[in-house]
VOLO-372581 format. One record per atom (N, C-alpha, C, O): atom name; x, y, z. Coordinates in nm, 3 decimals, m for minus. Each point is the difference from the previous one (the first is absolute). Example, Ala and Ser with C-alpha at 12.3 -4.5 7.8 and 13.67 -1.06 7.14 Angstrom:
BEGIN
N  1.319  m0.569  0.780 $
CA  m0.089  0.119  0.000 $
C  0.090  0.120  0.000 $
O  0.104  m0.002  0.066 $
N  m0.139  0.107  m0.138 $
CA  0.082  0.119  0.006 $
C  m0.077  0.109  0.073 $
O  0.051  0.111  0.017 $
***
This chain:
BEGIN
N  m2.873  0.282  m1.145 $
CA  0.109  0.001  m0.054 $
C  0.000  0.127  m0.091 $
O  m0.089  0.031  m0.080 $
N  0.232  0.053  0.111 $
CA  0.005  0.119  m0.086 $
C  0.092  m0.021  m0.075 $
O  0.103  m0.052  0.041 $
N  m0.127  0.105  m0.224 $
CA  0.111  0.016  m0.082 $
C  0.129  0.052  0.014 $
O  0.003  0.113  0.051 $
N  0.119  m0.169  m0.084 $
CA  0.103  0.064  0.058 $
C  0.090  0.070  m0.109 $
O  m0.012  m0.065  m0.103 $
N  0.081  0.149  0.088 $
CA  0.036  0.037  m0.119 $
C  0.149  0.065  0.132 $
O  m0.008  0.026  0.120 $
N  0.148  m0.020  m0.233 $
CA  0.132  0.077  0.066 $
C  0.086  m0.006  m0.081 $
O  0.014  m0.087  m0.086 $
N  0.053  0.182  0.107 $
CA  0.092  0.110  m0.051 $
C  0.137  m0.091  0.045 $
O  m0.002  m0.016  0.122 $
N  0.107  m0.041  m0.177 $
CA  0.130  m0.017  0.062 $
C  0.128  0.059  m0.064 $
O  0.021  m0.005  m0.122 $
N  0.046  0.049  0.194 $
CA  0.124  0.096  m0.035 $
C  0.135  m0.141  0.068 $
O  m0.013  m0.098  0.075 $
N  0.112  0.148  m0.138 $
CA  0.105  m0.131  m0.026 $
C  0.045  0.019  0.178 $
O  0.065  m0.090  0.052 $
N  m0.102  0.200  0.021 $
CA  0.032  0.039  0.118 $
C  m0.101  m0.115  0.090 $
O  0.013  m0.025  0.120 $
N  m0.057  0.000  m0.160 $
CA  m0.165  m0.103  0.059 $
C  m0.053  0.118  0.084 $
O  m0.007  m0.028  0.119 $
N  m0.028  0.141  m0.148 $
CA  m0.075  0.094  0.057 $
C  m0.138  m0.019  m0.092 $
O  0.012  m0.015  m0.121 $
N  m0.120  0.016  0.175 $
CA  m0.096  m0.063  m0.064 $
C  m0.146  0.111  0.033 $
O  m0.014  0.050  0.112 $
N  m0.060  m0.029  m0.198 $
CA  m0.124  0.075  0.042 $
C  m0.147  m0.106  m0.003 $
O  m0.024  m0.054  m0.108 $
N  m0.048  0.034  0.194 $
CA  m0.087  m0.083  m0.016 $
C  m0.132  0.082  m0.006 $
O  m0.012  0.096  0.075 $
N  m0.111  m0.137  m0.182 $
CA  m0.120  0.043  m0.007 $
C  m0.079  m0.082  0.026 $
O  m0.048  m0.033  m0.109 $
N  m0.004  m0.031  0.198 $
CA  m0.098  m0.080  0.044 $
C  m0.158  0.071  m0.024 $
O  m0.040  0.091  0.073 $
N  m0.037  m0.143  m0.180 $
CA  m0.112  0.072  m0.091 $
C  m0.114  m0.018  0.171 $
O  m0.004  m0.097  0.075 $
N  m0.046  0.186  m0.068 $
CA  m0.130  0.006  0.055 $
C  m0.077  0.117  m0.032 $
O  0.029  0.105  m0.057 $
N  m0.168  m0.166  0.126 $
CA  m0.132  0.056  m0.038 $
C  m0.008  0.153  0.127 $
O  m0.063  0.101  m0.028 $
N  0.125  m0.115  0.135 $
CA  0.024  0.065  0.105 $
C  0.048  0.131  m0.045 $
O  0.061  0.000  m0.107 $
N  m0.080  0.143  0.185 $
CA  0.075  0.099  m0.028 $
C  0.027  0.039  0.128 $
O  m0.076  0.077  0.060 $
N  0.211  m0.137  0.007 $
CA  0.055  0.020  0.144 $
C  0.104  0.079  m0.022 $
O  0.055  m0.009  m0.110 $
N  m0.002  0.103  0.208 $
CA  0.133  0.076  m0.052 $
C  0.105  m0.091  0.087 $
O  0.118  m0.005  m0.037 $
N  m0.156  m0.056  0.136 $
CA  0.123  m0.103  0.062 $
C  m0.038  m0.132  0.000 $
O  m0.119  m0.030  0.010 $
N  0.232  m0.079  m0.023 $
CA  m0.048  m0.139  0.037 $
C  0.169  m0.058  0.008 $
O  0.100  0.064  m0.033 $
N  m0.105  m0.176  0.078 $
CA  0.129  m0.065  0.026 $
C  0.025  m0.140  m0.075 $
O  m0.086  m0.086  m0.015 $
N  0.216  0.080  m0.027 $
CA  0.005  m0.107  m0.086 $
C  0.098  m0.104  0.034 $
O  0.113  0.035  0.034 $
N  m0.151  m0.183  m0.042 $
CA  0.113  m0.074  0.131 $
C  0.082  m0.116  m0.130 $
O  m0.035  m0.069  m0.096 $
N  0.122  0.093  0.147 $
CA  0.119  m0.118  m0.121 $
C  0.055  m0.059  0.089 $
O  0.068  0.038  0.096 $
N  m0.118  m0.188  m0.153 $
CA  0.034  m0.127  0.057 $
C  0.094  m0.084  m0.088 $
O  m0.031  m0.039  m0.112 $
N  0.141  0.017  0.171 $
CA  0.124  m0.091  m0.075 $
C  0.009  m0.108  0.071 $
O  m0.012  0.008  0.122 $
N  0.032  m0.119  m0.179 $
CA  0.001  m0.119  0.071 $
C  0.165  m0.019  0.116 $
O  0.112  0.006  m0.049 $
N  m0.131  m0.025  0.166 $
CA  0.094  m0.001  0.073 $
C  0.023  0.109  0.035 $
O  0.114  0.000  0.045 $
N  m0.179  0.141  m0.035 $
CA  0.019  0.121  0.048 $
C  m0.084  0.061  0.046 $
O  m0.114  m0.012  m0.043 $
N  0.142  0.094  0.139 $
CA  m0.119  0.088  0.057 $
C  m0.059  0.074  m0.100 $
O  0.048  0.067  m0.092 $
N  m0.210  m0.102  0.143 $
CA  m0.081  0.108  m0.117 $
C  0.062  0.148  0.013 $
O  0.061  0.027  0.104 $
N  m0.074  0.064  m0.200 $
CA  0.050  0.127  0.000 $
C  m0.158  0.106  m0.021 $
O  m0.061  m0.017  m0.105 $
N  0.015  0.100  0.185 $
CA  m0.082  0.085  m0.020 $
C  m0.015  0.103  m0.069 $
O  0.027  0.070  0.097 $
N  m0.054  0.040  m0.215 $
CA  0.038  0.108  m0.025 $
C  m0.091  0.066  m0.020 $
O  m0.108  m0.054  m0.027 $
N  0.122  0.216  0.034 $
CA  m0.148  0.081  m0.030 $
C  m0.009  0.031  m0.140 $
O  0.078  0.064  m0.070 $
N  m0.205  m0.132  0.038 $
CA  m0.069  0.070  m0.168 $
C  m0.103  0.111  0.025 $
O  m0.074  0.014  0.097 $
N  0.089  0.071  m0.218 $
CA  m0.110  0.086  m0.040 $
C  m0.078  m0.030  m0.131 $
O  0.041  m0.061  m0.099 $
N  m0.155  0.112  0.119 $
CA  m0.109  m0.009  m0.090 $
C  0.063  0.085  m0.121 $
O  0.061  0.101  0.035 $
N  m0.066  m0.125  m0.156 $
CA  0.010  0.068  m0.082 $
C  m0.102  0.018  m0.124 $
O  m0.015  m0.102  m0.068 $
N  m0.058  0.216  0.029 $
CA  m0.136  m0.020  m0.042 $
C  0.080  0.007  m0.182 $
O  m0.077  m0.016  m0.095 $
N  0.193  0.035  0.074 $
CA  0.050  m0.009  m0.146 $
C  0.028  m0.164  m0.003 $
O  m0.019  m0.057  m0.107 $
N  0.052  m0.002  0.192 $
CA  0.042  m0.154  m0.025 $
C  m0.143  m0.061  0.046 $
O  0.001  m0.122  m0.011 $
N  m0.095  0.162  0.048 $
CA  m0.117  m0.059  0.062 $
C  0.044  m0.113  0.107 $
O  m0.059  m0.108  0.001 $
N  0.167  0.136  0.091 $
CA  0.039  m0.138  0.090 $
C  0.116  0.077  0.131 $
O  0.019  0.119  0.024 $
N  0.020  m0.200  0.017 $
CA  0.087  0.013  0.121 $
C  0.148  0.009  m0.082 $
O  0.025  m0.072  m0.097 $
N  0.070  0.171  0.151 $
CA  0.120  m0.016  m0.072 $
C  0.072  0.005  0.175 $
O  m0.036  0.052  0.105 $
N  0.161  m0.144  m0.152 $
CA  0.076  0.012  0.142 $
C  0.119  m0.061  m0.080 $
O  m0.004  m0.074  m0.098 $
N  0.147  0.141  0.189 $
CA  0.107  m0.036  m0.042 $
C  0.054  m0.206  0.061 $
O  m0.043  m0.043  0.108 $
N  0.088  m0.001  m0.154 $
CA  0.014  m0.144  m0.003 $
C  0.133  m0.017  0.101 $
O  0.106  0.008  m0.063 $
N  m0.093  m0.025  0.184 $
CA  0.094  m0.057  0.100 $
C  0.113  m0.076  m0.060 $
O  m0.028  m0.107  m0.054 $
N  0.151  0.148  0.055 $
CA  0.127  m0.116  m0.006 $
C  m0.019  m0.117  0.048 $
O  0.012  m0.014  0.122 $
N  m0.045  m0.090  m0.199 $
CA  m0.019  m0.143  0.065 $
C  0.119  m0.069  m0.099 $
O  0.063  0.062  m0.086 $
N  m0.047  m0.211  0.120 $
CA  0.066  m0.093  m0.076 $
C  m0.043  m0.043  m0.141 $
O  m0.092  0.044  m0.069 $
N  0.151  m0.109  0.051 $
CA  m0.040  m0.062  m0.141 $
C  m0.114  m0.113  0.010 $
O  0.004  m0.089  0.085 $
N  m0.078  0.099  m0.156 $
CA  m0.138  m0.120  m0.012 $
C  m0.160  0.077  m0.020 $
O  m0.042  0.111  m0.034 $
N  0.006  m0.193  0.062 $
CA  m0.187  0.011  0.008 $
C  m0.048  0.086  0.106 $
O  0.015  m0.056  0.108 $
N  m0.079  0.202  m0.095 $
CA  m0.011  0.056  0.122 $
C  m0.172  m0.024  0.000 $
O  m0.020  m0.015  m0.121 $
N  m0.079  0.005  0.169 $
CA  m0.144  0.011  0.035 $
C  m0.012  0.155  0.031 $
O  0.067  0.066  0.079 $
N  m0.177  m0.025  m0.168 $
CA  m0.021  0.174  0.029 $
C  m0.133  m0.032  0.070 $
O  m0.069  m0.096  m0.034 $
N  0.033  0.187  0.146 $
CA  m0.123  m0.002  0.033 $
C  m0.071  0.158  0.064 $
O  0.068  0.066  0.079 $
N  m0.172  m0.030  m0.111 $
CA  m0.021  0.147  0.012 $
C  m0.089  0.000  0.155 $
O  m0.071  m0.096  0.029 $
N  0.085  0.206  0.057 $
CA  m0.126  0.021  0.124 $
C  m0.036  0.179  m0.037 $
O  0.073  0.096  0.020 $
N  m0.210  m0.100  m0.078 $
CA  m0.073  0.114  m0.017 $
C  0.011  0.041  0.147 $
O  0.042  0.114  0.018 $
N  m0.066  m0.171  0.066 $
CA  m0.053  0.105  0.144 $
C  0.167  m0.044  0.083 $
O  0.005  0.005  0.123 $
N  0.099  m0.039  m0.188 $
CA  0.104  0.017  0.092 $
C  0.015  m0.102  0.087 $
O  0.067  0.016  0.102 $
N  m0.119  m0.115  m0.126 $
CA  m0.054  m0.151  0.129 $
C  m0.047  m0.099  m0.055 $
O  0.053  m0.104  0.040 $
N  m0.146  0.089  m0.129 $
CA  m0.034  m0.085  m0.088 $
C  0.053  m0.063  m0.109 $
O  m0.063  0.039  m0.099 $
N  0.155  m0.125  0.064 $
CA  0.086  m0.007  m0.096 $
C  m0.095  m0.119  m0.113 $
O  m0.077  m0.083  0.048 $
N  0.099  0.096  m0.187 $
CA  m0.089  m0.089  m0.095 $
C  0.060  m0.102  0.068 $
O  0.087  0.009  0.087 $
N  m0.159  m0.151  m0.152 $
CA  0.049  m0.110  0.006 $
C  0.142  m0.052  m0.084 $
O  0.075  m0.092  0.032 $
N  m0.066  0.204  m0.173 $
CA  0.084  m0.019  m0.081 $
C  m0.023  0.092  m0.151 $
O  m0.087  m0.014  m0.086 $
N  0.202  0.112  0.093 $
CA  m0.074  0.105  m0.109 $
C  0.085  m0.033  m0.137 $
O  m0.049  0.043  m0.105 $
N  0.166  m0.112  0.099 $
CA  0.092  m0.019  m0.087 $
C  0.146  m0.103  0.026 $
O  m0.011  m0.092  0.081 $
N  0.092  0.105  m0.125 $
CA  0.123  m0.090  m0.028 $
C  0.114  0.075  m0.081 $
O  m0.003  m0.004  m0.123 $
N  0.094  0.065  0.182 $
CA  0.107  0.034  m0.074 $
C  0.117  m0.073  0.022 $
O  0.002  m0.084  0.090 $
N  0.104  0.107  m0.166 $
CA  0.089  m0.086  m0.061 $
C  0.172  0.112  0.034 $
O  0.053  0.060  m0.093 $
N  m0.010  m0.057  0.203 $
CA  0.129  0.046  0.027 $
C  0.136  m0.051  m0.078 $
O  0.043  m0.110  0.037 $
N  0.007  0.155  m0.107 $
CA  0.116  m0.061  m0.066 $
C  0.120  0.106  m0.041 $
O  m0.024  0.109  m0.051 $
N  0.139  m0.150  0.078 $
CA  0.101  0.021  0.016 $
C  0.023  0.046  m0.211 $
O  m0.014  m0.079  m0.094 $
N  0.049  0.217  0.089 $
CA  m0.009  0.077  m0.148 $
C  0.129  m0.084  m0.037 $
O  0.102  m0.028  0.063 $
N  m0.168  m0.015  m0.247 $
CA  0.086  m0.058  m0.046 $
C  0.126  0.080  m0.043 $
O  0.006  0.123  0.000 $
N  0.080  m0.195  m0.031 $
CA  0.160  0.074  m0.099 $
C  0.034  m0.049  m0.054 $
O  0.050  m0.111  0.020 $
N  m0.063  0.176  m0.127 $
CA  0.126  m0.047  m0.145 $
C  0.118  m0.089  m0.018 $
O  0.093  0.081  m0.008 $
N  m0.046  m0.190  m0.001 $
CA  0.103  m0.050  m0.018 $
C  0.076  m0.013  m0.140 $
O  0.121  0.014  m0.017 $
N  m0.197  m0.037  m0.060 $
CA  0.070  0.001  m0.149 $
C  m0.129  0.026  m0.075 $
O  m0.115  0.011  0.043 $
N  0.177  m0.004  m0.195 $
CA  m0.115  0.041  m0.084 $
C  0.047  m0.038  m0.120 $
O  0.103  0.063  m0.018 $
N  m0.126  m0.139  m0.082 $
CA  0.051  m0.055  m0.131 $
C  m0.140  m0.007  m0.102 $
O  m0.115  m0.033  0.029 $
N  0.169  0.073  m0.147 $
CA  0.118  0.054  m0.033 $
C  0.022  0.142  0.004 $
O  m0.110  0.053  m0.016 $
N  0.225  0.057  0.032 $
CA  0.000  0.127  0.036 $
C  m0.014  0.067  m0.108 $
O  0.006  0.123  0.005 $
N  m0.030  m0.203  m0.144 $
CA  m0.099  0.129  m0.109 $
C  m0.049  m0.117  m0.086 $
O  0.016  m0.122  0.008 $
N  m0.091  0.215  m0.105 $
CA  m0.102  m0.068  m0.054 $
C  m0.025  0.049  m0.145 $
O  0.041  0.115  m0.017 $
N  m0.107  m0.181  m0.107 $
CA  m0.024  0.062  m0.122 $
C  m0.102  0.085  0.055 $
O  m0.085  m0.031  0.084 $
N  0.107  0.176  m0.160 $
CA  m0.131  0.070  0.044 $
C  m0.164  m0.044  m0.140 $
O  0.013  m0.029  m0.119 $
N  m0.125  0.039  0.185 $
CA  m0.081  m0.006  m0.048 $
C  m0.014  m0.174  0.001 $
O  m0.101  m0.055  m0.045 $
N  0.179  0.004  0.085 $
CA  m0.047  m0.187  0.011 $
C  0.016  m0.043  0.129 $
O  0.088  0.017  0.084 $
N  m0.244  m0.107  m0.089 $
CA  0.022  m0.070  0.171 $
C  0.104  m0.088  0.033 $
O  0.048  m0.077  m0.083 $
N  m0.004  0.086  0.224 $
CA  0.132  m0.055  0.018 $
C  m0.062  m0.081  0.148 $
O  m0.097  0.045  0.060 $
N  0.168  m0.167  m0.017 $
CA  m0.012  m0.058  0.137 $
C  0.063  0.089  0.059 $
O  0.094  0.043  m0.067 $
N  m0.111  0.015  0.187 $
CA  0.093  0.019  0.052 $
C  m0.013  m0.042  0.177 $
O  m0.105  0.025  0.061 $
N  0.219  m0.088  0.005 $
CA  0.019  m0.042  0.099 $
C  0.032  0.049  0.115 $
O  0.113  0.047  0.007 $
N  m0.199  m0.040  0.112 $
CA  0.030  0.076  0.134 $
C  0.044  m0.047  0.084 $
O  m0.044  m0.114  m0.012 $
N  0.115  0.114  0.112 $
CA  0.047  m0.089  0.124 $
C  m0.009  0.120  0.085 $
O  0.035  0.115  m0.027 $
N  m0.099  m0.170  0.154 $
CA  m0.061  0.090  0.079 $
C  0.018  m0.099  0.160 $
O  m0.017  m0.120  0.022 $
N  0.046  0.202  0.042 $
CA  0.065  m0.050  0.167 $
C  m0.158  0.064  0.057 $
O  m0.040  0.116  m0.010 $
N  m0.034  m0.239  0.074 $
CA  m0.144  0.030  0.095 $
C  m0.099  0.028  m0.103 $
O  m0.093  0.072  0.037 $
N  0.092  m0.114  m0.162 $
CA  m0.115  m0.053  m0.095 $
C  m0.092  m0.060  0.039 $
O  0.019  m0.112  0.049 $
N  m0.178  0.176  m0.060 $
CA  m0.120  m0.050  0.043 $
C  m0.075  m0.054  m0.130 $
O  0.018  0.045  m0.113 $
N  m0.109  m0.152  0.148 $
CA  m0.091  m0.002  m0.110 $
C  m0.073  0.157  m0.047 $
O  m0.027  0.099  0.068 $
N  0.015  m0.120  m0.170 $
CA  m0.098  0.120  m0.042 $
C  0.074  0.112  0.000 $
O  m0.062  0.102  0.029 $
N  0.202  m0.088  m0.057 $
CA  0.087  0.103  0.003 $
C  m0.015  0.052  m0.135 $
O  m0.003  m0.083  m0.091 $
N  m0.011  0.240  0.056 $
CA  m0.017  0.075  m0.140 $
C  0.115  0.072  m0.023 $
O  0.041  0.058  0.100 $
N  0.010  m0.047  m0.181 $
CA  0.103  0.048  m0.053 $
C  m0.030  0.113  m0.130 $
O  m0.057  m0.026  m0.106 $
N  0.113  0.156  0.151 $
CA  m0.052  0.077  m0.096 $
C  0.149  0.041  m0.083 $
O  0.094  0.028  0.073 $
N  m0.079  m0.025  m0.179 $
CA  0.136  0.045  m0.115 $
C  m0.019  0.129  m0.046 $
O  m0.063  0.038  m0.099 $
N  0.127  0.028  0.185 $
CA  m0.014  0.164  m0.079 $
C  0.132  0.027  m0.118 $
O  0.101  m0.070  m0.003 $
N  m0.125  0.170  m0.078 $
CA  0.110  0.034  m0.051 $
C  0.074  0.137  0.042 $
O  m0.053  0.106  0.034 $
N  0.174  m0.133  m0.045 $
CA  0.101  0.075  0.089 $
C  0.007  0.172  m0.090 $
O  0.043  0.096  0.064 $
N  m0.095  m0.075  m0.233 $
CA  m0.024  0.079  m0.032 $
C  m0.112  0.117  0.017 $
O  m0.099  m0.017  m0.070 $
N  0.100  0.098  0.130 $
CA  m0.080  0.091  0.008 $
C  m0.120  0.005  m0.132 $
O  m0.121  m0.014  0.015 $
N  0.178  0.035  m0.121 $
CA  m0.097  m0.013  m0.113 $
C  0.035  m0.142  m0.088 $
O  0.111  m0.050  m0.022 $
N  m0.237  0.006  m0.017 $
CA  0.008  m0.128  m0.112 $
C  0.055  0.036  m0.093 $
O  m0.054  0.084  m0.073 $
N  0.192  m0.143  0.040 $
CA  0.036  m0.028  m0.147 $
C  m0.072  m0.019  m0.111 $
O  m0.088  m0.084  0.014 $
N  0.096  0.138  m0.127 $
CA  m0.037  m0.036  m0.128 $
C  0.108  m0.070  m0.071 $
O  0.103  0.068  0.005 $
N  m0.091  m0.153  m0.056 $
CA  0.126  m0.090  m0.064 $
C  m0.040  m0.025  m0.159 $
O  m0.081  m0.093  m0.002 $
N  0.104  0.135  m0.113 $
CA  m0.011  m0.025  m0.118 $
C  0.061  m0.138  m0.061 $
O  0.122  m0.011  0.012 $
N  m0.176  m0.073  m0.063 $
CA  0.046  m0.125  m0.040 $
C  0.015  0.028  m0.156 $
O  m0.094  0.023  m0.076 $
N  0.219  m0.028  0.043 $
CA  0.029  m0.040  m0.160 $
C  0.025  m0.116  m0.069 $
O  0.061  m0.095  0.049 $
N  m0.096  0.096  m0.136 $
CA  0.023  m0.124  m0.061 $
C  0.107  0.007  m0.105 $
O  0.031  m0.101  m0.063 $
***
């Protein structure tokens, strides 16, 4: 079994790095989604990543099994699993303002939210502001 790391963008285009101890220039990666035909894509050995890099094919949402063939013919029994999902979209945010410097609960309502979803709150100000509080 090979450890699996991946990077996912909102367009569901992702790169896979299947860690291998072999230095091969070309291989194939097979994606199997339940109820769909398996899709095979070309993979290429990356010295920097120390693994095989490929582009994932567009598939429907759900769990996908990922297998690799170093020789292009004999695929591994199972290399890992990916979850294809629809990107979440923001429906509402509450409150729309909060006191500076004080913790506050923020309620975020999303469409297509999945368990483990992480949210990053960023300031719209390019520079942090310093506020002097006078008694």
